[in-house]
KOLPA-931715 format. One line per 5 residues: number of its first residue (from 1); their letters; for each residue x, y, z of N, C-alpha, C. Coordinates in Angstrom, 3 decimals. Layout:
! KOLPA-931715
NUM = A = X Y Z X Y Z X Y Z | ...
END
This chain:
! KOLPA-931715
1 = MRTAA = -41.537 -13.668 2.082 -40.649 -12.719 2.714 -39.206 -13.208 2.669 | -38.991 -14.470 2.983 -37.629 -15.008 2.951 -37.072 -15.011 1.537 | -37.907 -15.261 0.560 -37.460 -15.283 -0.824 -36.978 -13.901 -1.246 | -37.689 -12.858 -0.859 -37.283 -11.495 -1.197 -35.958 -11.146 -0.517 | -35.782 -11.555 0.719 -34.533 -11.293 1.440 -33.373 -12.040 0.796
6 = KRLGL = -33.612 -13.294 0.397 -32.567 -14.066 -0.277 -32.193 -13.413 -1.598 | -33.224 -12.989 -2.335 -32.988 -12.353 -3.628 -32.180 -11.065 -3.444 | -32.524 -10.283 -2.433 -31.800 -9.052 -2.150 -30.348 -9.360 -1.757 | -30.168 -10.379 -0.927 -28.819 -10.780 -0.528 -27.987 -11.239 -1.706 | -28.576 -12.037 -2.585 -27.862 -12.498 -3.783 -27.527 -11.340 -4.709
11 = TAASA = -28.460 -10.413 -4.841 -28.206 -9.241 -5.687 -27.066 -8.406 -5.114 | -27.070 -8.190 -3.822 -26.002 -7.415 -3.179 -24.655 -8.125 -3.316 | -24.650 -9.428 -3.093 -23.407 -10.190 -3.226 -22.904 -10.153 -4.665 | -23.810 -10.283 -5.621 -23.423 -10.217 -7.036 -22.852 -8.848 -7.380 | -23.451 -7.804 -6.838 -22.960 -6.449 -7.098 -21.558 -6.259 -6.525
16 = VVALA = -21.320 -6.771 -5.340 -19.994 -6.655 -4.722 -18.955 -7.416 -5.535 | -19.304 -8.618 -5.971 -18.372 -9.416 -6.783 -18.105 -8.723 -8.115 | -19.146 -8.196 -8.742 -18.973 -7.498 -10.014 -18.104 -6.254 -9.850 | -18.315 -5.509 -8.786 -17.507 -4.321 -8.530 -16.049 -4.700 -8.288 | -15.819 -5.721 -7.495 -14.450 -6.175 -7.218 -13.771 -6.628 -8.506
21 = ATLWT = -14.477 -7.370 -9.339 -13.907 -7.848 -10.604 -13.599 -6.678 -11.528 | -14.486 -5.695 -11.559 -14.254 -4.517 -12.398 -13.034 -3.735 -11.929 | -12.936 -3.510 -10.634 -11.784 -2.780 -10.096 -10.487 -3.541 -10.318 | -10.515 -4.847 -10.147 -9.322 -5.662 -10.376 -8.896 -5.579 -11.836 | -9.868 -5.668 -12.748 -9.575 -5.598 -14.179 -9.013 -4.226 -14.550
26 = LDRLL = -9.620 -3.168 -14.036 -9.114 -1.823 -14.316 -7.702 -1.627 -13.776 | -7.426 -2.185 -12.601 -6.090 -2.084 -12.023 -5.063 -2.779 -12.906 | -5.434 -3.895 -13.494 -4.515 -4.626 -14.372 -4.343 -3.918 -15.716 | -5.414 -3.350 -16.247 -5.352 -2.688 -17.554 -4.757 -1.282 -17.474 | -5.037 -0.570 -16.407 -4.601 0.820 -16.254 -3.911 1.016 -14.905
31 = PPDLS = -2.741 0.418 -14.725 -2.074 0.555 -13.415 -1.646 1.997 -13.177 | -1.643 2.437 -11.933 -1.225 3.813 -11.642 0.268 3.997 -11.901 | 0.647 5.206 -12.278 2.051 5.523 -12.519 2.746 5.751 -11.175 | 3.585 4.813 -10.788 4.290 4.912 -9.508 5.756 5.295 -9.683 | 6.143 5.684 -10.902 7.545 5.992 -11.168 8.062 7.149 -10.330
36 = RYRDS = 7.184 8.088 -9.956 7.651 9.231 -9.164 8.162 8.806 -7.786 | 7.786 7.622 -7.336 8.244 7.151 -6.028 9.613 6.490 -6.086 | 10.133 6.287 -7.290 11.477 5.699 -7.413 12.561 6.719 -7.091 | 12.247 7.987 -7.291 13.192 9.057 -7.004 13.324 9.204 -5.496 | 14.537 9.084 -4.995 14.726 9.220 -3.554 15.742 10.310 -3.268
41 = GTLVT = 15.785 10.724 -2.031 16.721 11.748 -1.606 18.151 11.224 -1.611 | 19.068 12.120 -1.303 20.483 11.776 -1.315 21.027 11.803 0.107 | 21.736 10.758 0.450 22.395 10.670 1.749 23.862 11.033 1.559 | 24.305 12.093 2.202 25.690 12.547 2.103 26.443 12.005 3.314 | 27.551 11.320 3.042 28.356 10.726 4.125 29.797 11.215 4.038
46 = DRVGS = 30.521 11.039 5.131 31.939 11.368 5.112 32.744 10.149 4.684 | 34.066 10.244 4.789 34.944 9.161 4.328 34.715 7.833 5.027 | 34.305 7.879 6.285 34.128 6.636 7.034 32.676 6.146 7.021 | 31.814 6.863 6.305 30.433 6.413 6.177 29.455 7.020 7.161 | 29.909 7.959 7.971 28.995 8.626 8.901 28.099 9.590 8.132
51 = ELRIL = 26.830 9.630 8.512 25.878 10.507 7.838 26.167 11.958 8.182 | 26.250 12.788 7.151 26.458 14.214 7.354 25.174 15.003 7.098 | 24.482 14.642 6.039 23.284 15.381 5.662 22.426 14.524 4.750 | 21.147 14.783 4.794 20.207 14.128 3.885 19.546 15.214 3.056 | 19.569 15.030 1.738 18.951 15.995 0.838 17.643 15.416 0.309
56 = PASGG = 16.610 16.235 0.203 15.319 15.717 -0.258 15.352 15.333 -1.735 | 14.378 14.539 -2.139 14.218 14.164 -3.542 13.682 15.362 -4.311 | 13.537 15.220 -5.611 13.021 16.325 -6.420 11.639 16.735 -5.919 | 11.382 18.013 -5.979 10.114 18.533 -5.484 10.122 18.770 -3.987 | 11.269 18.586 -3.334 11.367 18.820 -1.904 10.751 17.735 -1.044
61 = VWRLA = 10.511 16.564 -1.627 9.885 15.455 -0.901 10.965 14.664 -0.162 | 10.701 14.351 1.102 11.646 13.565 1.885 11.344 12.088 1.681 | 12.153 11.443 0.855 11.952 10.029 0.560 13.330 9.376 0.431 | 13.623 8.436 1.310 14.898 7.733 1.267 14.663 6.259 0.971 | 15.509 5.705 0.149 15.399 4.296 -0.193 15.789 3.440 1.013
66 = AAPEN = 15.067 2.347 1.201 15.379 1.430 2.300 15.050 0.014 1.843 | 15.992 -0.877 1.996 15.749 -2.283 1.682 14.926 -2.887 2.818 | 14.036 -3.803 2.516 13.190 -4.397 3.570 13.985 -4.970 4.742 | 15.132 -5.544 4.458 15.917 -6.139 5.542 16.556 -5.084 6.445 | 16.588 -3.826 6.002 17.162 -2.751 6.810 16.130 -2.004 7.644
71 = VDPAY = 14.862 -2.379 7.514 13.805 -1.724 8.284 13.620 -2.476 9.597 | 13.603 -1.744 10.683 13.443 -2.339 12.010 12.115 -3.097 12.095 | 12.136 -4.390 12.452 10.900 -5.174 12.552 9.887 -4.574 13.535 | 10.364 -3.893 14.567 9.446 -3.260 15.518 8.659 -2.145 14.833 | 9.307 -1.410 13.919 8.612 -0.356 13.177 7.518 -0.962 12.296
76 = VELLL = 7.830 -2.059 11.629 6.835 -2.717 10.773 5.647 -3.187 11.610 | 5.923 -3.772 12.763 4.839 -4.225 13.653 3.964 -3.059 14.102 | 4.589 -1.961 14.492 3.823 -0.789 14.921 3.006 -0.204 13.771 | 3.594 -0.144 12.591 2.887 0.381 11.427 1.673 -0.475 11.082 | 1.860 -1.782 11.083 0.749 -2.677 10.780 -0.328 -2.615 11.864
81 = AYEDR = 0.074 -2.491 13.114 -0.905 -2.399 14.201 -1.734 -1.124 14.089 | -1.112 -0.052 13.645 -1.816 1.225 13.529 -2.640 1.309 12.248 | -2.069 0.870 11.129 -2.706 1.044 9.824 -3.662 -0.087 9.444 | -3.242 -1.326 9.641 -4.033 -2.439 9.109 -3.716 -3.716 9.875 | -4.473 -3.969 10.919 -4.217 -5.148 11.766 -4.391 -6.465 11.009
86 = RFFRH = -5.246 -6.459 9.982 -5.522 -7.691 9.230 -4.745 -7.741 7.915 | -3.615 -7.052 7.816 -2.842 -6.927 6.581 -2.528 -8.279 5.938 | -2.142 -9.251 6.726 -1.733 -10.547 6.181 -2.913 -11.486 5.955 | -4.139 -11.037 6.228 -5.312 -11.893 6.076 -6.238 -11.460 4.950 | -5.840 -10.455 4.140 -6.669 -10.090 2.995 -5.788 -9.919 1.760
91 = IGVDP = -6.433 -9.705 0.622 -5.685 -9.698 -0.646 -5.201 -8.307 -1.065 | -5.295 -7.339 -0.199 -4.832 -6.004 -0.515 -5.859 -4.944 -0.181 | -7.117 -5.311 -0.156 -8.192 -4.412 0.243 -8.972 -5.119 1.330 | -9.076 -4.479 2.470 -9.788 -5.070 3.596 -11.244 -4.605 3.554 | -12.169 -5.498 3.244 -13.561 -5.080 3.133 -14.182 -4.647 4.455
96 = L = -13.549 -4.999 5.557 -14.079 -4.603 6.866 -13.564 -3.239 7.250
END
């Protein structure tokens, strides 16, 4: 009985490793096209730099460029707490 359970566990672990390796390889060989995310909206300012209006990117999508150092650290903490508490402890995909 223990031998069958061990064999099943090894088979399951091997399948998970094989799937992860396959997905990693496919990601490297066929990366998704992310160029559409480079297009950002336009921020219109006056002479002194005050914001007057924000125009959406092509397709009517609201996307504004932001450098990491300009993002409020409290926002990043809240986002990580809501979306992925273990963000810094996995390699990009959280198996849990």
